[in-house]
N, C-alpha and C positions, 0 to 999 in steps of 0.2 A: 694361529695368532703370532704376530711379530711385535717386538718392542719397537718404540719409536726410533731407536738407534739402528736396529736391523733394517727397518723400512728405509731410513735415510741411506744406509749402505747400499741397498739394492736399487733404489730409485734415482739417485743422483748420477748423472752421466757427463757432466761438464769436464773440461780439461783438468787432469790431475786427480780425478776421483777414481776409486778402485774399479767401479763398473765402467766408467768412461775409458779408462786404460784398457780394459778387456775388450770392449766393443771396437776400439780403434786398432786392435791387432788383426781384425778381419776386414776384407773388402765388404763395403756396405753400399747398397743402392741408395740414390738420393733424388733422382729425377727420372722421368720417362724420356726416351729418345725424342718423342714427338714434342716435348716441351722446349727443345732446342732444335727446331726443324731446319734452320737456314744458316749457311755460312755467312759470317758477318751480320747475323741477326741480332735482335735486342738481347742484352744480358738478362739473366733471371736471378732473383734473390733466392738464396738457399739458407735456411736456418737449420742447423744440424748439431745435436748434442751441445746446445748452448753456444755454438759458434755462428757468427753472421758472415756468410760467404756469398760470392758472386760466381755464377756459371756462365760461360759463353763459348760459342763455337766460332773459331777464327776463319780466316780467308780460305785455308786449306781443309777445313772441316775438323781440325783438331780441337779438343774440348779442354778448356781451362776451368779450374775451380780454385779461386783465390780469395784472400781476405777482402771483405767489402770495403774497408777503409784504405784510401790512398796513403802510403807511408810518408807523404810530404806533410800535409796538414790535416789528414783524416777525413777528407771529403768522401762521400759515398761513390763508389765506382759503379753503382747501379745506373747512374745517369751518364756513364761514360759512353764514348763513341767507339763502336766495334768496327774496325776497318783496317785494312792493310796489315794483317798479321798481329793485331794487338788491340787492347782495350785502352782508350785514351781518356784520362781524367779531364773533365771539362773545366777544372779550376785553373791549372797551369799547363795542361797538355802533356803531362807525364804519361807515357804509354807502357803497358806491361803485356808480355806475351803469356802463353798458356802455362809456362813454367814459373811465372812470377818475376822474370827478369825485366828490368827497366830497359826498353829498347829505344826510347826517344825522350828527350828533355828539351823542348824548344825554348823554354824560358831561361835556360842556362846560357852562359857566354859561349860563343863559338870556340871550338877546340877543347872545351872542358871534358874531362873524363869522369866527372862526378857520378854520372848515371851508372857506371860500372860498379859503384859501391851500393846501389839501391836495389832492394829486392822486396817484393811483397810476398807474404806467406802463400804457398800454393800446395795443393795436394794432387797426386797423380789420378788420372781418370781413364777408365776403359769403358767401352760400349759393348754390351752383350745382352741378349734376351730382350731387345727393345727397351733397354734400361741403361742408365749411366751409373757406374760404380766408382767408389773412391776408397783409397786406403789412407788413414789418418794417423797411423802409428809410426814407430821409429823406422827411419829409412832403411837401416841395415837389417830389419826384421820383416820386410815386405814379403808376404806369402805369394804362392802362385795365384793366378786369376781364379775367380769363382768357377766351380765345375758342377753346379747343380744340374738337374735334368734340363731345365729351360736354357741353360748356357750351352748345351751340346746340340741344340736343334736350330734349323734355319728360322729366321725371324718370322716368316709367314706361318709357322706352326706354333707361335707363341702369342698369347694375349697378356697384356700387362695393364695394371690399374693402380693409381695412387690415390689414397683417401685420407683426409685429415680426421683425426680423432682427438677429442678435447679432454684428454686425461693422460696420466703418466703411462709410459710404455708397458710397465709391468702389469697393470690392470688389463690392458689390451691383449697381451700374450696369454695371461692366465685365462681370460675368457675364451680365447681360441682353443686352448687345450682342455677345457671343461667339457666332458662328454655326457654328463648327466642332465644338462639343462635342455637338451634337444627336444625331448618328449614333452616339455612344458612350454618353453619360450617359443619354439618354432612349430607348435601344433596348431592345426586348423581343426575345428569341430568335425569337419567331414572325415578327418583321419580316423575317427573313432568308429566309423561304419565298417563292420567286418567284411573282408573281401577274401576270396580265394581265386587267384588267377593262375595257379599252377606253378608259381615261382618260389613257394616256400619249400625249397629242396636245395641240396648242395649245389652251389653255383650262384650266379648273380640274380638277386631278386629284382622284380620290377621296381621302379622308383615309388610307385604307389604302394606296393607291398612293404618296402623298406620303411616308408613313412608311417604306415599303419603299425608296424612292429614297434617302432620307437615311441609312438603315442600310446599303444596298449601297455607296453612294459616300460614305464618311465624310469624304473630302476635299472641299473646295470652293474655287473661285476667289473670293477675297475682295477687294473694292475699296471705296474710300470716295470719295464725291463731296461736296465742300463746298457748302453752301447758305447762303442769307441767314439761316436760323434755326439752323443747326448743320451737320448732315451727313446724307446717305443712305448706307446700307451695303447692298451687294449680295453675296450668296453664290450662286454659280452652280454647279450640278452637272449632269453628263450624265444622260440617262435611257436606259433599255434600248433605246428606239426611235430614239435619236440626236437627241432634242430637248434643250432646256435647261430645267432646273428652277431657278427663280429665287425667292429670298427677299429681300425688301427690308425692312430695318428703318430707323428714323429716330431721330435725336437732336435735340432742341431745347434749346439752351442755357438753363439750365445742366444740368438733371437730368430732363428729360421724355423718355421713350422710347416708340416705337411698335414693337411686336413682331409679326412677320408672321403673318397669318391669311388664309384664303381669302376671295376677293371683297372684299378691302380692309378686312375687319372683324376685324383682329387685336386684341390687347390694347394699352391705353395705360397706362403706368406712370410713377410718379415715385418717387424714392429719397431720402427725407427724413432728414437727420442728426438723431438724437435728441441725441447728443453725439458726441465723436470716436471712440467705440468701439461705438456701436449706431446702428441706423437703422430705418426702417420703410418698407415698400413699399405705396403706395396705388395700386390698379389699377382700371381701368374697362373694361367692355365695353359696346358699344352695339348697338342693333337699329334699323335704319333704317325698317323697314316696319311697325312697331307696337310695342305694349308687350311686355315680358318677362312670361312666366307665372310663377306662384309656384313651380312645379316647376323651371323654368329657374334661378330665383334660388337655390333650395336646392342644386341641382347645382353651380352656380358656387361657392357658399360651401364646399361639401364638397371640391371639387377644390382650392380655393385655400388652405385653412387648416384645421389640426387643432390645437385648443387643449387644454391639459392640464386634465382635469376637476378635479384636485386644486388647481390654481392657474390659473384662466382667463386670467391676464395673460401666461402663458408658452405657447409652442408645445409641443405634446405631444412631438414628436421634435426633439431638440437634442443638442449635443455631450456633455452629461453622461450621456446614456443611449445614446450611439453611434447616434443616429437610429433606434434599434430595427432595425438592419440584420438582414436575414434571410439568413444565409449559404447555406442550402439553396436558396432562391429565386434567389440570386445565381448559382448554378451551373446552374440548370435553367430558369428562367423570365425573370428580370429581372436583368441584370448588376449594377446598383447594389445591388439587394436592399433598396431603400428606396421607399416610396410615401407620398403621391402624387408626381407629377412635380415639383411646386414644391419639395417637401422635398429632392429630389435636388440642386436648385440651391442651396438653403440649406446643405446639407451641405458641398459643395465650396467655397463662398465663406466659410463660417464657420470651417472647419477650417484655413484659411490663417493664422488668428490674427485677433484683432479689428482690428488694423492690420498687414497683412502686411509682411514684410521684402522690399521690391522690389529690393534689391541682389542677391538670389539667384535671381531669375527669368531665364528665357531665352525671349525672345519671338521668334516666327517670322512668316512671311508671313500666316498665318491670323489673327494678332493685330492686323491693320491698324486695326480699329475701336478697339481698346483704346489703341494708340499715339496715334491721332488724337484720341481723347477727352482724353487727358492733355495733349496739345499745345494743344488748343482751350480747355480749361478754364483752363490756366495762362496762355495768351496773353490770354484775355478778362479774367481777374482782374487781370493786370498792366496791361492797358489801362485798366481802371477806376481803378487806383491813380494813373494818369497823367491822369485826367480824361476818358477816352474812354468814353462810355456803351456798355453791352453791347447786343446786337441785340434787336430786337422790342419795345422799350419804348414806341415811339411809335404803336403800333396799325397799322403798315403791313404787317405780315406776315400772310398768310392761314393762320393756324394751323389753322383748321377744315378746311382742304383737305389737310392732311398725311395720308398713308395708308401703312401697311405693306401688304405683299402677298406671297402665295405662289401661284405660277402656273407652268405649263409654257408655254414659247414655242417657236417654230420654231428650227431650228439656225442660221439666219442673222439672226434678229431681234435688235434692240438691247435688252439688258436694262435699260439706263438709262431707257428709255421707260416701263417698268413702274411704275405708280402715281405718275407725275410729274404733279401737278396743282396744286402749291402755289407755283408760280413758280420751280421749280428750273431754274436756267440754267447754273450753273457745271459744270465738267467735272472728272474725276479729275486730281489734281495741283495744282489751284488751292488756295490757302491763304487763311485768314482774314486780312483786312487789319488 
């Protein structure tokens, strides 16, 4: 349970807010590369942590991220003409380059140098992992470029997806880190049929066996281990043969998560505030042994997002159409009655309200990751207010080695050894300094 004041502290991310200041100290993704496919192509609106911005790719392919409003009279630069190394406002022709410099002012008198005094706010942009990233914090504090696993691989070994979510970012990331809902929310009735396919032994179970275990043992022993980058979360379930089924998820401060998959190749997500009532989830999947096929990319897209044909900016299934819940399927096939699996997550997080009332919740042991997330975000933001830099900004953390994992280990094996390769040294109970 949180007080209204604590909820406000954690959920507001606009300019000058404690959480907004924290998020702005890190490189954050904001668009997929494919959304700006052409040099001199159409600009794209970007709303990000309460700021209205415009992204564009100039004649040379350089990407700009600038204030949406022209500094002359405030007209929207979304309608600007992108050509000849700049974005030109259609009102008086003032043109701005990717760094926000005014490079042309045809409405001014010949010989005037007034344009040298004009600048539109801009943020630096880099392109990595099929994604555009920006840094919005103090210029003298800019950290090294992002170095997560997907940033270290060729683009053809990375898949990226951006999905709108109609609630505050904190609800989205809390749902992502909740390991105990899987056996209920994501269960099919078929998963309750006992199977023995020989994979209930130390090593990777079949997907079928893994799903069966999570459905049979809906409970899990949940624990959190603080790390230099954030924390590791383990959820341990028994298996029919007396082994341990272990899921390891990870959080990197402030909002990057690694969600368990077999062979250390789960999904990596971030949960970006659009404003205080909406966010978007950008996710990546990687393939270490070669490029993804076109069929793989299409399957990933169809699993991850269904957009409304009548309004492609909106998800097809949302609260105003009850997520198209199928009550018959709910009784016979699929308890939620909602497909695909990601939409099940969106349903439960969005129906809490755009900013949920956390004074009415009742957290239990299975919510250890949610409790620790709130503690860690709050502590890190307050430290920043006191002049203490948040973790990972000096390039010393091996982010590319962080791994989620889903695996069966022996009954006496240590689950904390699973997937530990990024310098994790702290033990459960240790707290962020």
